[in-house]
C-alpha positions as semicolon CSV with decimal commas, in nm:
position;residue;x (nm);y (nm);z (nm)
1;X;11,653;10,537;8,289
2;X;11,533;10,243;8,523
3;X;11,184;10,239;8,514
4;X;11,016;10,148;8,859
5;X;10,784;9,854;8,815
6;X;10,490;9,868;9,007
7;X;10,301;9,515;9,105
8;X;9,909;9,505;9,090
9;X;9,723;9,605;9,328
10;X;9,530;9,324;9,446
11;X;9,341;9,395;9,809
12;X;9,240;9,140;9,996
13;X;8,863;9,156;10,158
14;X;8,932;9,439;10,431
15;X;9,239;9,619;10,215
16;X;8,911;9,674;9,934
17;X;8,630;9,720;10,230
18;X;8,860;10,008;10,345
19;X;8,807;10,206;10,037
20;X;8,434;10,234;10,060
21;X;8,282;10,502;10,207
22;X;8,125;10,477;10,547
23;X;7,775;10,520;10,390
24;X;7,836;10,240;10,161
25;X;7,961;9,990;10,467
26;X;7,705;10,099;10,733
27;X;7,421;9,981;10,462
28;X;7,673;9,653;10,381
29;X;7,642;9,586;10,746
30;X;7,247;9,543;10,697
31;X;7,344;9,200;10,543
32;X;7,409;8,915;10,823
33;X;7,602;8,726;10,513
34;X;7,836;9,046;10,528
35;X;7,853;9,038;10,859
36;X;8,009;8,691;10,910
37;X;8,202;8,683;10,594
38;X;8,370;9,000;10,731
39;X;8,436;8,824;11,105
40;X;8,528;8,497;10,983
41;X;8,805;8,688;10,765
42;X;8,926;8,916;11,052
43;X;9,269;8,803;11,234
44;X;9,206;8,542;11,524
45;X;9,254;8,812;11,822
46;X;9,042;9,041;11,677
47;X;8,760;8,779;11,616
48;X;8,820;8,706;12,003
49;X;8,738;9,077;12,089
50;X;8,462;9,116;11,895
51;X;8,313;8,774;12,052
52;X;8,395;8,931;12,450
53;X;8,204;9,220;12,367
54;X;7,923;9,134;12,137
55;X;7,663;9,067;12,397
56;X;7,775;9,384;12,595
57;X;7,521;9,671;12,457
58;X;7,731;9,932;12,601
59;X;8,079;10,099;12,551
60;X;8,353;9,910;12,706
61;X;8,639;10,104;12,868
62;X;8,997;10,080;12,678
63;X;9,176;9,996;12,994
64;X;8,945;9,686;13,044
65;X;8,992;9,606;12,681
66;X;9,366;9,671;12,734
67;X;9,363;9,388;13,031
68;X;9,278;9,108;12,758
69;X;9,610;9,085;12,634
70;X;9,967;9,047;12,767
71;X;10,190;9,383;12,742
72;X;10,397;9,183;12,486
73;X;10,119;9,188;12,237
74;X;10,066;9,613;12,253
75;X;10,130;9,636;11,885
76;X;9,916;9,369;11,798
77;X;9,684;9,500;12,041
78;X;9,687;9,837;11,820
79;X;9,725;9,712;11,476
80;X;9,360;9,548;11,617
81;X;9,232;9,840;11,677
82;X;9,287;9,971;11,375
83;X;9,139;9,755;11,158
84;X;8,815;9,753;11,333
85;X;8,823;10,151;11,344
86;X;8,867;10,116;10,972
87;X;8,591;9,937;10,915
88;X;8,356;10,065;11,121
89;X;8,296;9,759;11,313
90;X;8,344;9,959;11,623
91;X;8,383;10,290;11,734
92;X;8,577;10,513;11,996
93;X;8,293;10,647;12,270
94;X;8,312;10,894;12,572
95;X;8,184;10,713;12,903
96;X;8,096;10,842;13,232
97;X;8,384;11,011;13,406
98;X;8,581;11,113;13,107
99;X;8,703;10,764;13,026
100;X;8,743;10,593;12,718
101;X;8,548;10,282;12,556
102;X;8,490;10,132;12,260
103;X;8,120;10,070;12,108
104;X;8,069;9,754;11,901
105;X;7,854;9,905;11,567
106;X;7,504;9,828;11,682
107;X;7,406;9,707;11,284
108;X;7,723;9,467;11,291
109;X;7,653;9,328;11,631
110;X;7,244;9,280;11,546
111;X;7,334;9,119;11,218
112;X;7,630;8,888;11,297
113;X;7,467;8,791;11,656
114;X;7,136;8,649;11,373
115;X;7,380;8,450;11,150
116;X;7,566;8,308;11,423
117;X;7,288;8,226;11,632
118;X;6,981;8,200;11,395
119;X;6,640;8,391;11,429
120;X;6,527;8,692;11,218
121;X;6,478;8,656;10,834
122;X;6,683;8,397;10,651
123;X;6,959;8,523;10,446
124;X;7,123;8,204;10,316
125;X;7,083;8,077;10,010
126;X;6,808;7,779;9,979
127;X;6,854;7,531;9,699
128;X;6,514;7,476;9,476
129;X;6,265;7,217;9,606
130;X;6,254;7,024;9,283
131;X;6,556;6,827;9,152
132;X;6,763;6,892;8,824
133;X;6,737;6,584;8,574
134;X;7,047;6,748;8,401
135;X;7,279;6,846;8,738
136;X;7,622;6,884;8,708
137;X;7,898;6,765;8,948
138;X;8,195;6,861;9,125
139;X;8,433;6,753;8,853
140;X;8,228;6,952;8,569
141;X;8,168;7,246;8,764
142;X;8,601;7,252;8,800
143;X;8,619;7,192;8,483
144;X;8,406;7,448;8,328
145;X;8,504;7,732;8,582
146;X;8,859;7,654;8,438
147;X;8,763;7,643;8,080
148;X;8,580;7,959;8,130
149;X;8,868;8,129;8,300
150;X;9,094;8,018;8,015
151;X;8,934;8,171;7,771
152;X;8,983;8,511;7,889
153;X;9,354;8,418;7,939
154;X;9,403;8,297;7,556
155;X;9,248;8,628;7,438
156;X;9,505;8,831;7,642
157;X;9,809;8,659;7,527
158;X;9,657;8,612;7,129
159;X;9,508;8,285;7,109
160;X;9,190;8,236;6,928
161;X;9,108;7,891;6,883
162;X;8,892;7,922;7,172
163;X;8,549;8,062;7,225
164;X;8,526;8,438;7,240
165;X;8,480;8,576;7,589
166;X;8,200;8,817;7,652
167;X;8,149;9,196;7,589
168;X;8,143;9,264;7,964
169;X;8,491;9,065;8,030
170;X;8,619;9,307;7,770
171;X;8,509;9,607;7,899
172;X;8,677;9,517;8,205
173;X;8,992;9,407;8,091
174;X;8,999;9,772;7,896
175;X;8,943;9,920;8,254
176;X;9,160;9,784;8,456
177;X;9,433;9,859;8,183
178;X;9,540;9,511;8,111
179;X;9,394;9,549;7,783
180;X;9,406;9,868;7,547
181;X;9,318;9,985;7,200
182;X;9,614;10,118;7,015
183;X;9,523;10,468;6,828
184;X;9,412;10,367;6,502
185;X;9,370;10,013;6,532
186;X;9,036;9,805;6,653
187;X;9,204;9,508;6,791
188;X;9,302;9,488;7,173
189;X;9,627;9,468;7,287
190;X;9,807;9,351;7,626
191;X;9,993;9,642;7,862
192;X;10,236;9,579;8,121
193;X;9,988;9,534;8,361
194;X;9,851;9,275;8,157
195;X;10,198;9,101;8,129
196;X;10,221;9,110;8,503
197;X;9,823;8,960;8,528
198;X;9,907;8,659;8,324
199;X;10,147;8,505;8,604
200;X;9,986;8,606;8,895
201;X;9,769;8,266;9,060
202;X;9,424;8,189;8,967
203;X;9,239;8,325;9,276
204;X;9,415;8,638;9,226
205;X;9,355;8,688;8,902
206;X;9,002;8,639;8,975
207;X;8,995;8,864;9,310
208;X;9,120;9,124;9,052
209;X;8,904;9,068;8,757
210;X;8,640;9,106;9,046
211;X;8,754;9,437;9,208
212;X;8,735;9,610;8,880
213;X;8,419;9,498;8,832
214;X;8,313;9,645;9,099
215;X;8,458;9,949;9,053
216;X;8,205;9,981;8,722
217;X;7,922;9,864;8,856
218;X;7,779;10,155;8,964
219;X;7,770;10,269;8,561
220;X;7,636;9,945;8,437
221;X;7,324;10,027;8,659
222;X;7,383;9,808;8,920
223;X;7,362;9,837;9,302
224;X;7,673;9,804;9,451
225;X;7,567;9,709;9,799
226;X;7,324;9,410;9,649
227;X;7,622;9,247;9,440
228;X;7,850;9,281;9,759
229;X;7,587;9,132;9,987
230;X;7,511;8,861;9,692
231;X;7,900;8,781;9,683
232;X;7,910;8,680;10,075
233;X;7,604;8,543;10,081
234;X;7,737;8,341;9,806
235;X;8,050;8,211;9,987
236;X;7,806;8,037;10,198
237;X;7,684;7,816;9,989
238;X;7,772;7,482;9,879
239;X;7,978;7,344;9,602
240;X;7,807;7,138;9,356
241;X;7,434;7,254;9,531
242;X;7,246;7,426;9,231
243;X;7,037;7,738;9,306
244;X;6,708;7,904;9,199
245;X;6,708;8,269;9,031
246;X;6,347;8,306;9,079
247;X;6,373;8,557;9,395
248;X;6,596;8,726;9,286
249;X;6,591;9,099;9,143
250;X;6,656;9,201;8,822
251;X;6,972;9,393;8,921
252;X;7,104;9,059;9,095
253;X;7,003;8,888;8,773
254;X;7,173;9,107;8,534
255;X;7,494;9,052;8,819
256;X;7,469;8,721;8,775
257;X;7,475;8,665;8,444
258;X;7,808;8,904;8,412
259;X;7,958;8,660;8,688
260;X;7,910;8,378;8,363
261;X;8,320;8,396;8,390
262;X;8,352;8,217;8,731
263;X;8,048;7,978;8,751
264;X;7,726;7,814;8,569
265;X;7,397;7,923;8,518
266;X;7,088;7,722;8,316
267;X;6,741;7,727;8,340
268;X;6,621;7,929;8,631
269;X;6,923;7,796;8,871
270;X;7,306;7,832;8,871
271;X;7,592;7,625;9,009
272;X;7,815;7,824;9,214
273;X;8,136;7,692;9,132
274;X;8,520;7,703;9,331
275;X;8,629;8,007;9,151
276;X;8,298;8,206;9,246
277;X;8,256;8,049;9,601
278;X;8,617;8,188;9,736
279;X;8,559;8,510;9,517
280;X;8,465;8,715;9,869
281;X;8,771;8,563;10,085
282;X;8,990;8,732;9,856
283;X;9,321;8,581;9,656
284;X;9,456;8,301;9,819
285;X;9,598;8,011;9,727
286;X;9,436;7,732;9,898
287;X;9,150;7,730;9,593
288;X;9,384;7,667;9,358
289;X;9,514;7,417;9,516
290;X;9,159;7,253;9,554
291;X;9,133;7,247;9,200
292;X;9,401;7,125;9,058
293;X;9,352;6,829;9,227
294;X;9,008;6,763;9,072
295;X;9,162;6,939;8,698
296;X;9,347;6,734;8,493
297;X;9,490;6,986;8,258
298;X;9,530;7,296;8,405
299;X;9,785;7,417;8,674
300;X;9,845;7,053;8,727
301;X;10,265;7,126;8,784
302;X;10,458;7,057;8,468
303;X;10,765;7,259;8,418
304;X;11,071;7,124;8,548
305;X;11,363;7,360;8,488
306;X;11,746;7,245;8,508
307;X;12,062;7,424;8,663
308;X;12,153;7,512;8,303
309;X;11,870;7,700;8,258
310;X;11,638;7,458;8,057
311;X;11,270;7,476;8,103
312;X;11,069;7,159;7,998
313;X;10,745;7,222;8,001
314;X;10,503;6,874;7,971
315;X;10,190;6,978;7,859
316;X;9,989;7,067;7,548
317;X;9,781;7,373;7,639
318;X;9,910;7,655;7,342
319;X;9,772;7,930;7,715
320;X;10,049;7,732;7,858
321;X;10,327;7,721;7,630
322;X;10,198;8,154;7,538
323;X;10,268;8,237;7,930
324;X;10,640;8,019;7,901
325;X;10,700;8,211;7,654
326;X;10,672;8,526;7,819
327;X;11,028;8,480;8,019
328;X;11,210;8,195;7,782
329;X;11,336;8,149;7,461
330;X;11,128;7,835;7,303
331;X;11,373;7,598;7,115
332;X;11,188;7,266;7,062
333;X;10,782;7,173;7,078
334;X;10,695;6,798;7,064
335;X;10,328;6,665;7,112
336;X;10,329;6,743;7,473
337;X;10,674;6,866;7,547
338;X;10,817;7,199;7,449
339;X;11,146;7,292;7,569
340;X;11,317;7,583;7,638
341;X;11,596;7,812;7,767
342;X;11,611;8,081;8,053
343;X;11,870;8,339;7,907
344;X;11,953;8,698;7,987
345;X;11,768;8,885;7,699
346;X;11,435;8,645;7,787
347;X;11,466;8,753;8,126
348;X;11,521;9,121;8,030
349;X;11,241;9,098;7,776
350;X;10,984;9,042;8,022
351;X;11,123;9,260;8,314
352;X;11,066;9,544;8,005
353;X;10,741;9,395;7,968
354;X;10,612;9,482;8,317
355;X;10,679;9,146;8,474
356;X;10,884;9,107;8,784
357;X;11,161;8,887;8,883
358;X;10,977;8,779;9,209
359;X;10,683;8,688;8,952
360;X;10,864;8,483;8,754
361;X;11,002;8,262;9,020
362;X;10,681;8,237;9,152
363;X;10,562;8,132;8,843
364;X;10,802;7,865;8,793
365;X;10,762;7,715;9,177
366;X;10,424;7,688;9,154
367;X;10,406;7,483;8,876
368;X;10,658;7,275;8,926
369;X;10,660;6,916;8,829
370;X;10,550;6,692;9,091
371;X;10,875;6,475;9,053
372;X;11,054;6,826;9,167
373;X;10,933;6,786;9,489
374;X;11,115;6,441;9,552
375;X;11,420;6,637;9,582
376;X;11,386;7,043;9,657
377;X;11,437;7,270;9,628
378;X;11,156;7,257;9,330
379;X;11,356;7,511;9,132
380;X;11,731;7,530;9,159
381;X;11,851;7,819;9,400
382;X;12,075;7,894;9,110
383;X;11,840;8,002;8,858
384;X;11,624;8,229;9,099
385;X;11,937;8,413;9,239
386;X;12,040;8,435;8,875
387;X;11,651;8,590;8,742
388;X;11,702;8,809;9,036
389;X;12,027;8,952;9,006
390;X;11,953;9,007;8,595
391;X;11,650;9,198;8,710
392;X;11,878;9,441;8,921
393;X;12,112;9,455;8,687
394;X;11,796;9,725;8,564
395;X;11,861;9,913;8,884
396;X;12,213;9,961;8,912
397;X;12,196;10,347;8,731
398;X;11,954;10,606;8,687
399;X;11,986;10,838;8,385
400;X;11,889;11,218;8,442
401;X;11,969;11,493;8,245
402;X;12,187;11,731;8,371
403;X;12,438;12,037;8,315
404;X;12,865;11,935;8,440
405;X;13,005;12,296;8,563
406;X;13,373;12,286;8,616
407;X;13,741;12,468;8,575
408;X;13,665;12,667;8,911
409;X;13,901;12,945;9,004
410;X;13,882;12,866;9,374
411;X;13,736;12,620;9,602
412;X;13,554;12,863;9,771
413;X;13,348;12,941;9,422
414;X;13,317;12,597;9,403
415;X;13,161;12,591;9,724
416;X;12,950;12,872;9,687
417;X;12,755;12,756;9,370
418;X;12,731;12,417;9,489
419;X;12,564;12,568;9,824
420;X;12,330;12,772;9,601
421;X;12,281;12,458;9,407
422;X;12,170;12,215;9,707
423;X;11,954;12,477;9,865
424;X;11,709;12,470;9,523
425;X;11,716;12,081;9,525
426;X;11,897;12,060;9,213
427;X;12,245;11,977;9,227
428;X;12,262;11,594;9,127
429;X;12,644;11,515;9,197
430;X;12,932;11,690;9,329
431;X;13,274;11,600;9,409
432;X;13,572;11,816;9,567
433;X;13,840;11,647;9,393
434;X;13,869;11,822;9,064
435;X;13,572;12,094;9,189
436;X;13,295;11,934;8,976
437;X;12,938;11,925;9,003
438;X;12,613;11,809;8,784
439;X;12,302;12,042;8,805
440;X;11,928;11,913;8,661
441;X;11,855;12,033;8,358
442;X;11,572;12,214;8,455
443;X;11,786;12,408;8,751
444;X;12,047;12,506;8,512
445;X;11,941;12,817;8,420
446;X;11,871;12,971;8,772
447;X;12,194;12,843;8,881
448;X;12,389;13,017;8,588
449;X;12,226;13,337;8,641
450;X;12,339;13,315;9,009
451;X;12,694;13,267;8,928
452;X;12,648;13,595;8,634
453;X;12,574;13,771;8,983
454;X;12,823;13,689;9,202
455;X;13,081;13,598;8,964
456;X;13,374;13,898;8,939
457;X;13,408;13,788;8,581
458;X;13,046;13,675;8,472
459;X;13,195;13,364;8,362
460;X;13,373;13,039;8,503
């Protein structure tokens, strides 16, 4: 039977916020950093609408707001109204004369104005007054962040020559369903979702990992509002700048300690890394591209795929080799080169593990060697098409248990029984040629009893 594969639900910022309750959202908008971060990630037309009513303390009629866009943009306006309503950024109210209007959330208005114009309590993080004698440069931060994240990925693929990951990361991997313990075993094993996770780009991996952590924040004794507020505040900090932890609550100190997979903390200070800075924006590729420009050994483009299905990976990273082995048959390995081949069986094995054809193709394109860009396409179209065709092969047939009915004495008998099975929703297949039909295994008994009641001789 064809197995329907699902892609990990990697929500963007707004999709995640929509899952929160109204009470949590209202509390979140008490943080100016949250309001500015949410506003920053809105579509352009949504930001335009908010700015036009930001300084209006009363509801604005729908008719007036509808006139701000051309009639051709009605569908886009409808999407904006739905988004802003679901995020509780505004609400529909009834005005004088029975008119309907939109009123901006007063808490959101107040704090967004404070973030944009200044005034009120300071909400951005401030660097310490004394300089760090052991300051960390941006290159070191990038190397550290990717090194820490590589530890998680190494653990998932079963490579144990690197540093052991934290117990918090282990709990999140299990909670997310990326790894699990088999009955009677102590060691964790990777799951179908885990294989999908490995081929996601780094920013999407980090965002998904963080969503799973936030899902367990309350169980860890942390305040979800404080954690989210800190993340949004963190997104406005400066890369390479150190910040003090002295004014943080015990809960945020604990939360920051858990974020060590993405950032650096030492001696009362912490340095936001690129991974941490882009957390509040959700999964996106711009961060990954920025990191690859400064990283010499991670995601710098190392894969060449030929039209004969040969794959050449110019790397000595055991992690990168393990990722390629998920969908390739490895043939040769040299100090700085691994040669493999994409076969029907290797792709089908990856599909059985939960990896999709689109993820394989995306991975090969994302990590293509710089030389491949000189003569596009970076991945031969025949290879991409063949991988997808091999995936489609698994979906050509759907197998279901059923019972065959045939040898009807007349067309009328066939039609009576077919219509009965169809009305009950248990008819799987039928053909008038030869008077044959198949019903589900579960519906067979009911159909059989019906036929006995209506058949003259009690059998077919």
